[in-house]
ZADRENDREN-455839 format. One record per residue (C-alpha): residue number from 1; residue in one letter; y, z, x. Coordinates in nm, 2 decimals. Example, Ala and Ser with C-alpha at 12.3 -4.5 7.8 and 13.67 -1.06 7.14 Angstrom:
REM ZADRENDREN-455839
[torse 1,A,[-0.45,0.78,1.23]]
[torse 2,S,[-0.11,0.71,1.37]]
This chain:
REM ZADRENDREN-455839
[torse 1,M,[9.69,6.26,18.43]]
[torse 2,N,[9.50,6.33,18.11]]
[torse 3,R,[9.72,6.23,17.82]]
[torse 4,C,[9.62,6.52,17.61]]
[torse 5,S,[9.75,6.77,17.87]]
[torse 6,T,[10.11,6.64,17.83]]
[torse 7,Q,[10.35,6.83,17.62]]
[torse 8,S,[10.45,6.66,17.30]]
[torse 9,I,[10.81,6.64,17.18]]
[torse 10,A,[10.86,6.70,16.81]]
[torse 11,V,[11.12,6.46,16.67]]
[torse 12,E,[11.19,6.46,16.29]]
[torse 13,G,[10.83,6.56,16.21]]
[torse 14,F,[10.63,6.34,16.44]]
[torse 15,Y,[10.51,6.35,16.80]]
[torse 16,W,[10.59,6.09,17.07]]
[torse 17,G,[10.41,6.04,17.39]]
[torse 18,G,[10.12,6.27,17.47]]
[torse 19,L,[9.95,6.38,17.15]]
[torse 20,N,[9.94,6.73,17.02]]
[torse 21,F,[9.63,6.76,16.80]]
[torse 22,S,[9.77,7.06,16.61]]
[torse 23,T,[10.06,7.01,16.38]]
[torse 24,K,[10.35,7.21,16.26]]
[torse 25,G,[10.19,7.38,15.96]]
[torse 26,R,[9.87,7.28,15.78]]
[torse 27,L,[9.73,6.93,15.74]]
[torse 28,D,[9.78,6.82,15.38]]
[torse 29,S,[9.46,6.63,15.29]]
[torse 30,A,[9.56,6.59,14.93]]
[torse 31,S,[9.89,6.42,15.04]]
[torse 32,G,[9.70,6.19,15.27]]
[torse 33,H,[9.46,6.08,15.00]]
[torse 34,A,[9.75,6.02,14.76]]
[torse 35,W,[9.94,5.81,15.02]]
[torse 36,T,[9.62,5.61,15.09]]
[torse 37,V,[9.53,5.55,14.72]]
[torse 38,A,[9.85,5.53,14.53]]
[torse 39,P,[10.04,5.24,14.70]]
[torse 40,P,[9.75,4.98,14.68]]
[torse 41,L,[9.67,5.10,14.33]]
[torse 42,M,[10.03,5.03,14.22]]
[torse 43,E,[10.01,4.70,14.41]]
[torse 44,S,[9.72,4.60,14.19]]
[torse 45,I,[9.90,4.69,13.87]]
[torse 46,L,[10.25,4.57,13.95]]
[torse 47,S,[10.34,4.24,14.11]]
[torse 48,F,[10.53,4.25,14.43]]
[torse 49,Q,[10.77,3.99,14.58]]
[torse 50,P,[10.57,3.79,14.84]]
[torse 51,A,[10.73,3.72,15.18]]
[torse 52,G,[10.84,3.37,15.27]]
[torse 53,G,[10.65,3.13,15.47]]
[torse 54,K,[10.43,2.82,15.46]]
[torse 55,P,[10.05,2.77,15.47]]
[torse 56,F,[9.90,2.77,15.82]]
[torse 57,T,[9.57,2.62,15.91]]
[torse 58,T,[9.39,2.57,16.24]]
[torse 59,T,[9.02,2.55,16.35]]
[torse 60,L,[8.81,2.69,16.62]]
[torse 61,N,[8.46,2.59,16.75]]
[torse 62,D,[8.21,2.87,16.71]]
[torse 63,A,[7.89,2.86,16.91]]
[torse 64,V,[7.68,2.94,16.60]]
[torse 65,M,[7.88,2.82,16.30]]
[torse 66,G,[8.04,2.51,16.46]]
[torse 67,S,[8.39,2.43,16.33]]
[torse 68,V,[8.55,2.73,16.16]]
[torse 69,R,[8.88,2.70,15.97]]
[torse 70,L,[9.14,2.97,15.99]]
[torse 71,T,[9.43,3.01,15.75]]
[torse 72,G,[9.74,3.22,15.73]]
[torse 73,I,[10.11,3.22,15.64]]
[torse 74,L,[10.37,3.11,15.89]]
[torse 75,D,[10.74,3.21,15.86]]
[torse 76,E,[10.96,3.02,16.10]]
[torse 77,P,[11.32,3.13,16.14]]
[torse 78,S,[11.49,2.99,16.45]]
[torse 79,S,[11.35,3.20,16.73]]
[torse 80,D,[11.15,3.18,17.05]]
[torse 81,S,[10.95,3.49,16.95]]
[torse 82,L,[10.67,3.54,16.70]]
[torse 83,V,[10.47,3.84,16.57]]
[torse 84,L,[10.11,3.78,16.48]]
[torse 85,T,[9.99,4.02,16.21]]
[torse 86,I,[9.63,4.11,16.15]]
[torse 87,H,[9.51,4.27,15.82]]
[torse 88,G,[9.25,4.54,15.78]]
[torse 89,H,[8.89,4.53,15.65]]
[torse 90,G,[8.84,4.39,15.30]]
[torse 91,S,[9.20,4.24,15.30]]
[torse 92,N,[9.36,3.92,15.42]]
[torse 93,A,[9.70,3.76,15.51]]
[torse 94,N,[9.83,3.79,15.15]]
[torse 95,S,[9.82,4.17,15.16]]
[torse 96,R,[10.14,4.36,15.09]]
[torse 97,S,[10.13,4.53,15.43]]
[torse 98,C,[10.12,4.19,15.61]]
[torse 99,A,[10.40,4.07,15.38]]
[torse 100,D,[10.61,4.37,15.47]]
[torse 101,M,[10.56,4.30,15.84]]
[torse 102,A,[10.67,3.94,15.79]]
[torse 103,R,[10.99,4.05,15.61]]
[torse 104,A,[11.07,4.30,15.89]]
[torse 105,A,[11.02,4.02,16.14]]
[torse 106,R,[11.25,3.78,15.96]]
[torse 107,H,[11.51,4.06,15.92]]
[torse 108,A,[11.49,4.10,16.30]]
[torse 109,G,[11.53,3.73,16.35]]
[torse 110,I,[11.18,3.65,16.48]]
[torse 111,A,[10.90,3.43,16.34]]
[torse 112,S,[10.58,3.56,16.20]]
[torse 113,L,[10.22,3.45,16.14]]
[torse 114,R,[10.00,3.64,15.90]]
[torse 115,L,[9.65,3.55,16.00]]
[torse 116,S,[9.34,3.58,15.78]]
[torse 117,Q,[9.05,3.66,15.99]]
[torse 118,R,[8.77,3.41,15.95]]
[torse 119,G,[8.64,3.41,15.60]]
[torse 120,A,[8.88,3.68,15.48]]
[torse 121,D,[9.06,3.41,15.27]]
[torse 122,L,[8.73,3.35,15.08]]
[torse 123,S,[8.71,3.00,15.23]]
[torse 124,G,[8.34,3.05,15.31]]
[torse 125,E,[8.38,2.96,15.67]]
[torse 126,D,[8.23,3.26,15.84]]
[torse 127,I,[8.24,3.65,15.85]]
[torse 128,Y,[8.44,3.85,16.11]]
[torse 129,H,[8.40,4.18,16.29]]
[torse 130,G,[8.62,4.46,16.44]]
[torse 131,G,[8.64,4.32,16.79]]
[torse 132,L,[8.67,3.95,16.73]]
[torse 133,T,[8.97,3.81,16.92]]
[torse 134,D,[8.86,3.45,16.92]]
[torse 135,D,[9.05,3.39,16.60]]
[torse 136,L,[9.37,3.51,16.76]]
[torse 137,K,[9.32,3.29,17.06]]
[torse 138,A,[9.27,2.99,16.83]]
[torse 139,A,[9.57,3.06,16.62]]
[torse 140,L,[9.80,3.12,16.92]]
[torse 141,S,[9.68,2.80,17.09]]
[torse 142,S,[9.75,2.58,16.78]]
[torse 143,P,[10.03,2.32,16.81]]
[torse 144,E,[10.25,2.50,16.57]]
[torse 145,I,[10.25,2.82,16.77]]
[torse 146,L,[10.25,2.69,17.13]]
[torse 147,K,[10.63,2.65,17.11]]
[torse 148,Y,[10.69,3.02,17.10]]
[torse 149,K,[10.76,3.18,17.44]]
[torse 150,K,[10.70,3.54,17.34]]
[torse 151,I,[10.42,3.68,17.12]]
[torse 152,F,[10.38,4.02,16.97]]
[torse 153,V,[10.06,4.13,16.79]]
[torse 154,A,[10.05,4.40,16.52]]
[torse 155,G,[9.75,4.51,16.32]]
[torse 156,Y,[9.67,4.74,16.03]]
[torse 157,S,[9.35,4.96,16.05]]
[torse 158,I,[9.07,4.76,16.21]]
[torse 159,G,[9.33,4.48,16.27]]
[torse 160,G,[9.51,4.72,16.51]]
[torse 161,Q,[9.19,4.77,16.70]]
[torse 162,I,[9.17,4.39,16.73]]
[torse 163,A,[9.54,4.37,16.83]]
[torse 164,M,[9.48,4.61,17.12]]
[torse 165,R,[9.17,4.41,17.22]]
[torse 166,S,[9.38,4.10,17.25]]
[torse 167,V,[9.54,4.27,17.56]]
[torse 168,I,[9.20,4.36,17.71]]
[torse 169,D,[9.05,4.01,17.64]]
[torse 170,R,[9.36,3.83,17.78]]
[torse 171,V,[9.39,3.63,17.47]]
[torse 172,D,[9.73,3.47,17.56]]
[torse 173,P,[9.96,3.52,17.85]]
[torse 174,R,[10.27,3.51,17.62]]
[torse 175,I,[10.18,3.84,17.46]]
[torse 176,R,[10.44,4.10,17.54]]
[torse 177,A,[10.35,4.40,17.34]]
[torse 178,V,[10.11,4.51,17.06]]
[torse 179,A,[10.11,4.77,16.78]]
[torse 180,A,[9.82,4.93,16.59]]
[torse 181,I,[9.87,5.11,16.27]]
[torse 182,C,[9.62,5.37,16.16]]
[torse 183,S,[9.35,5.20,16.37]]
[torse 184,P,[9.00,5.33,16.44]]
[torse 185,L,[9.01,5.28,16.82]]
[torse 186,D,[8.68,5.48,16.85]]
[torse 187,V,[8.48,5.26,16.61]]
[torse 188,A,[8.16,5.47,16.63]]
[torse 189,A,[8.34,5.80,16.55]]
[torse 190,A,[8.53,5.63,16.27]]
[torse 191,A,[8.21,5.49,16.12]]
[torse 192,D,[8.05,5.84,16.13]]
[torse 193,E,[8.35,5.98,15.94]]
[torse 194,F,[8.35,5.69,15.69]]
[torse 195,D,[7.98,5.75,15.62]]
[torse 196,R,[8.04,6.10,15.50]]
[torse 197,P,[7.94,6.16,15.13]]
[torse 198,T,[8.30,6.25,15.05]]
[torse 199,M,[8.42,5.90,15.15]]
[torse 200,A,[8.20,5.72,14.90]]
[torse 201,V,[8.48,5.59,14.69]]
[torse 202,Y,[8.66,5.45,14.99]]
[torse 203,R,[8.34,5.29,15.12]]
[torse 204,S,[8.28,5.12,14.78]]
[torse 205,H,[8.63,4.97,14.78]]
[torse 206,V,[8.61,4.84,15.14]]
[torse 207,F,[8.25,4.71,15.10]]
[torse 208,S,[8.36,4.53,14.78]]
[torse 209,G,[8.61,4.32,14.97]]
[torse 210,L,[8.38,4.26,15.27]]
[torse 211,N,[8.09,4.16,15.03]]
[torse 212,R,[8.31,3.90,14.86]]
[torse 213,V,[8.37,3.75,15.21]]
[torse 214,Y,[8.00,3.76,15.29]]
[torse 215,A,[7.89,3.62,14.95]]
[torse 216,T,[8.14,3.33,14.96]]
[torse 217,T,[8.03,3.24,15.32]]
[torse 218,A,[7.66,3.27,15.22]]
[torse 219,K,[7.71,2.99,14.96]]
[torse 220,R,[7.83,2.75,15.23]]
[torse 221,R,[7.67,2.86,15.55]]
[torse 222,T,[7.35,3.02,15.67]]
[torse 223,L,[7.38,3.40,15.72]]
[torse 224,P,[7.10,3.63,15.84]]
[torse 225,T,[7.07,3.86,15.54]]
[torse 226,P,[7.06,3.78,15.17]]
[torse 227,I,[7.38,3.90,14.99]]
[torse 228,E,[7.16,4.10,14.75]]
[torse 229,T,[7.03,4.31,15.04]]
[torse 230,V,[7.38,4.35,15.19]]
[torse 231,R,[7.51,4.48,14.86]]
[torse 232,K,[7.26,4.76,14.87]]
[torse 233,A,[7.39,4.90,15.19]]
[torse 234,R,[7.54,5.25,15.15]]
[torse 235,S,[7.67,5.33,15.49]]
[torse 236,V,[7.89,5.15,15.75]]
[torse 237,R,[7.61,5.15,16.00]]
[torse 238,E,[7.35,5.01,15.76]]
[torse 239,R,[7.59,4.73,15.65]]
[torse 240,D,[7.69,4.65,16.01]]
[torse 241,E,[7.32,4.63,16.10]]
[torse 242,L,[7.26,4.38,15.82]]
[torse 243,T,[7.56,4.16,15.88]]
[torse 244,V,[7.76,4.18,16.20]]
[torse 245,V,[7.48,4.28,16.43]]
[torse 246,K,[7.25,3.99,16.32]]
[torse 247,R,[7.53,3.73,16.28]]
[torse 248,F,[7.69,3.79,16.62]]
[torse 249,G,[7.38,3.88,16.83]]
[torse 250,F,[7.44,4.25,16.90]]
[torse 251,Q,[7.13,4.46,16.96]]
[torse 252,S,[7.22,4.74,16.72]]
[torse 253,A,[7.52,4.89,16.54]]
[torse 254,D,[7.57,5.14,16.83]]
[torse 255,Q,[7.57,4.86,17.08]]
[torse 256,Y,[7.82,4.66,16.87]]
[torse 257,Y,[8.05,4.96,16.85]]
[torse 258,K,[8.03,5.03,17.22]]
[torse 259,A,[8.10,4.66,17.30]]
[torse 260,I,[8.42,4.64,17.09]]
[torse 261,Q,[8.58,4.98,17.06]]
[torse 262,M,[8.91,5.04,17.23]]
[torse 263,S,[8.84,5.40,17.31]]
[torse 264,D,[8.65,5.29,17.62]]
[torse 265,Q,[8.93,5.05,17.72]]
[torse 266,T,[9.26,5.22,17.66]]
[torse 267,Q,[9.28,5.31,18.03]]
[torse 268,N,[9.29,4.94,18.10]]
[torse 269,L,[9.59,4.87,17.88]]
[torse 270,D,[9.87,4.71,18.09]]
[torse 271,L,[10.11,4.59,17.83]]
[torse 272,P,[10.33,4.81,17.61]]
[torse 273,S,[10.10,4.93,17.32]]
[torse 274,L,[10.19,5.14,17.02]]
[torse 275,L,[9.96,5.35,16.81]]
[torse 276,V,[10.11,5.48,16.48]]
[torse 277,T,[9.89,5.74,16.30]]
[torse 278,S,[9.92,5.99,16.02]]
[torse 279,Q,[9.81,6.34,16.07]]
[torse 280,N,[9.67,6.33,15.71]]
[torse 281,D,[9.49,6.00,15.74]]
[torse 282,P,[9.16,6.05,15.55]]
[torse 283,I,[9.00,5.73,15.68]]
[torse 284,V,[9.08,5.75,16.05]]
[torse 285,P,[9.11,6.13,16.12]]
[torse 286,M,[9.31,6.23,16.42]]
[torse 287,H,[9.01,6.39,16.60]]
[torse 288,T,[8.84,6.04,16.62]]
[torse 289,L,[9.13,5.92,16.83]]
[torse 290,R,[9.11,6.20,17.09]]
[torse 291,R,[8.91,6.01,17.35]]
[torse 292,A,[9.11,5.69,17.32]]
[torse 293,I,[9.44,5.87,17.36]]
[torse 294,C,[9.34,6.12,17.63]]
[torse 295,N,[9.20,5.84,17.85]]
[torse 296,A,[9.48,5.59,17.79]]
[torse 297,S,[9.70,5.44,18.06]]
[torse 298,P,[10.08,5.51,18.04]]
[torse 299,A,[10.11,5.17,17.86]]
[torse 300,L,[10.01,5.34,17.54]]
[torse 301,S,[10.27,5.52,17.33]]
[torse 302,V,[10.15,5.73,17.03]]
[torse 303,V,[10.34,5.83,16.72]]
[torse 304,S,[10.16,6.08,16.50]]
[torse 305,V,[10.35,6.13,16.18]]
[torse 306,N,[10.32,6.44,15.95]]
[torse 307,A,[10.35,6.22,15.64]]
[torse 308,G,[10.18,5.93,15.47]]
[torse 309,G,[9.81,5.84,15.47]]
[torse 310,H,[9.60,5.54,15.58]]
[torse 311,M,[9.84,5.25,15.65]]
[torse 312,Y,[10.11,5.37,15.40]]
[torse 313,F,[10.41,5.58,15.48]]
[torse 314,P,[10.74,5.69,15.32]]
[torse 315,K,[11.00,5.41,15.29]]
[torse 316,E,[11.24,5.60,15.51]]
[torse 317,L,[11.00,5.65,15.80]]
[torse 318,D,[11.19,5.69,16.13]]
[torse 319,L,[10.99,5.62,16.45]]
[torse 320,G,[11.30,5.67,16.66]]
[torse 321,Q,[11.39,5.31,16.68]]
[torse 322,K,[11.73,5.15,16.62]]
[torse 323,G,[11.79,4.96,16.30]]
[torse 324,D,[11.66,5.00,15.95]]
[torse 325,R,[11.40,5.27,15.87]]
[torse 326,G,[11.06,5.20,15.73]]
[torse 327,L,[10.72,5.15,15.90]]
[torse 328,E,[10.74,4.77,15.95]]
[torse 329,N,[11.11,4.76,16.05]]
[torse 330,Q,[11.05,5.04,16.31]]
[torse 331,V,[10.74,4.88,16.45]]
[torse 332,I,[10.91,4.54,16.49]]
[torse 333,Q,[11.20,4.71,16.67]]
[torse 334,W,[10.96,4.88,16.90]]
[torse 335,L,[10.78,4.56,16.98]]
[torse 336,I,[11.09,4.36,17.06]]
[torse 337,S,[11.24,4.64,17.26]]
[torse 338,N,[10.93,4.64,17.49]]
[torse 339,Q,[10.93,4.27,17.57]]
């Protein structure tokens, strides 16, 4: 049955199950922008308490780059379960969001690994893209992680798209459930939205982070396009053509998006999968998720919240799970309840 034909149930301001693309009242775009901009801005001004953990390192063998080092932060309370957390574009394992997920995991008594996608730690090893699950496979097959019997995967923004791809790509048989937070499951549609003139400030911020990764890598390894040319890119498609398409052998940006995006694969999800979205998300608008959600298998649960923005939500957010409120606490509870 088409998921969009099911009736949604309103619970404390959000919708669970089949998604209703209209909301109670008017979308508040100003609120969405504020929730998207203010938390990371405050994070850059004020220091925050980092979550516990120790440095994690492993390597993988890439067909083009050879040996590629991966890093992250591993927190190991006594447990047979671990949540692997993946950051969004332009960020890394040290982000506040990843730290919040690690704290929630420890509070629930399970281990966590915050993984920096290749090059995101400015190690200069390589660049990554929005469908690359090889890094997850390498991390989960490392000696330090092999001891865990149950694996959960959670990702923010593009990291959530990668988290869901880990199910499709059969990254590890120990994976029990995955969660995606404000994730562009239809990468092509999300790119079109992000390339709108009104999104220029957001593009500049994300490109700045990605360009640091590219520039650092270009100093150590051969990349297909000079960094000076990459810095001139003014759209997602243009930048992807110059970087990801050439580095990973795609034919075009459109072919890259079609190859990786979950919107064409959600009907194949066969593990419990959670998508948390904000009705006011200015970066991943709800209409870009329509195809992914409507065609999804029953394994996908969708929570669309009438609060927050892109990746940031009120501290007392309740997703209907037992235990403490707050996005990360509720996501962790959902994951472990679906093992």
